[in-house]
C-alpha positions as CSV (number, residue, x, y, z in Angstrom):
1,L,145.6,47.8,-96.1
2,D,148.4,50.3,-95.6
3,R,147.3,52.1,-98.7
4,L,143.6,52.6,-97.6
5,L,144.8,53.4,-94.0
6,E,146.9,56.2,-95.3
7,E,144.1,57.5,-97.5
8,A,141.8,57.3,-94.4
9,G,144.3,59.2,-92.1
10,S,144.8,61.6,-95.1
11,L,140.8,62.2,-95.3
12,F,140.8,62.5,-91.6
13,S,143.4,65.2,-91.5
14,R,141.7,67.2,-94.5
15,I,138.0,66.9,-93.5
16,G,137.9,65.6,-89.9
17,D,135.7,62.6,-90.5
18,P,135.1,60.7,-87.5
19,S,134.5,57.6,-89.8
20,V,138.1,57.5,-90.5
21,D,139.9,58.7,-87.0
22,E,142.6,56.6,-85.4
23,E,140.1,54.5,-83.6
24,A,138.3,53.5,-86.8
25,Q,141.7,52.9,-88.5
26,K,142.8,50.5,-85.4
27,R,139.3,48.8,-86.0
28,M,139.9,48.4,-89.7
29,K,143.6,47.0,-88.9
30,A,142.0,44.5,-86.3
31,E,139.3,43.4,-88.8
32,Y,141.8,42.9,-91.4
33,G,144.1,40.8,-89.4
34,A,140.8,38.5,-88.2
35,V,140.0,38.2,-91.9
36,K,143.4,37.4,-93.0
37,A,143.9,34.8,-90.0
38,K,140.4,33.3,-91.0
39,A,142.1,32.9,-94.7
40,Q,145.2,31.5,-93.4
41,D,142.9,28.7,-91.6
42,R,141.1,27.9,-94.7
43,V,144.2,27.6,-96.9
44,N,145.8,25.4,-94.0
45,L,142.7,23.2,-94.1
46,L,142.6,22.9,-97.9
47,E,146.6,22.1,-97.8
48,K,145.7,19.3,-95.5
49,M,142.9,18.1,-97.5
50,T,144.8,18.2,-100.5
51,Q,147.4,16.0,-99.0
52,E,145.0,13.4,-97.5
53,H,143.7,13.3,-101.4
54,E,147.1,12.6,-102.7
55,R,147.7,9.9,-100.1
56,F,144.2,8.4,-100.8
57,Q,144.9,8.6,-104.8
58,A,148.2,6.8,-104.0
59,D,146.6,4.0,-102.2
60,V,143.9,3.6,-104.9
61,D,146.4,3.8,-107.6
62,E,148.6,0.9,-105.6
63,F,145.3,-1.6,-105.0
64,Q,144.3,-1.1,-108.8
65,L,147.7,-2.4,-109.6
66,W,147.5,-5.3,-107.3
67,L,144.0,-6.0,-108.9
68,K,145.3,-6.0,-112.2
69,A,148.0,-8.3,-111.6
70,V,145.6,-10.6,-109.7
71,M,143.4,-10.6,-112.4
72,D,146.1,-11.6,-115.2
73,K,147.2,-14.3,-113.1
74,V,143.5,-15.5,-112.7
75,S,142.9,-14.9,-116.7
76,S,146.2,-16.8,-117.3
77,C,145.0,-19.8,-115.3
78,V,141.6,-19.9,-116.7
79,G,140.7,-23.6,-118.2
80,R,143.9,-24.9,-116.7
81,S,144.8,-26.5,-113.6
82,C,146.6,-23.7,-111.7
83,K,147.4,-23.3,-108.3
84,L,146.3,-19.8,-107.0
85,S,147.3,-18.7,-103.8
């Protein structure tokens, strides 16, 4: 953005093009700031989604371990008179 603004200022100084005057440069800064803020909001949302996914995956992994332990216990009792809690 800084380089673009420098070029715009230089162009305005050389040829007086009103499409790159100070007001246009202020609009460019404001629009850039808005785009940057929106991008940061998206990054924050993606980070939150990533954290939620990691927590969910950890819960799934824990459930699968529990389920495997229960299945192993049931399998070891098949055909025998075991008490299952």
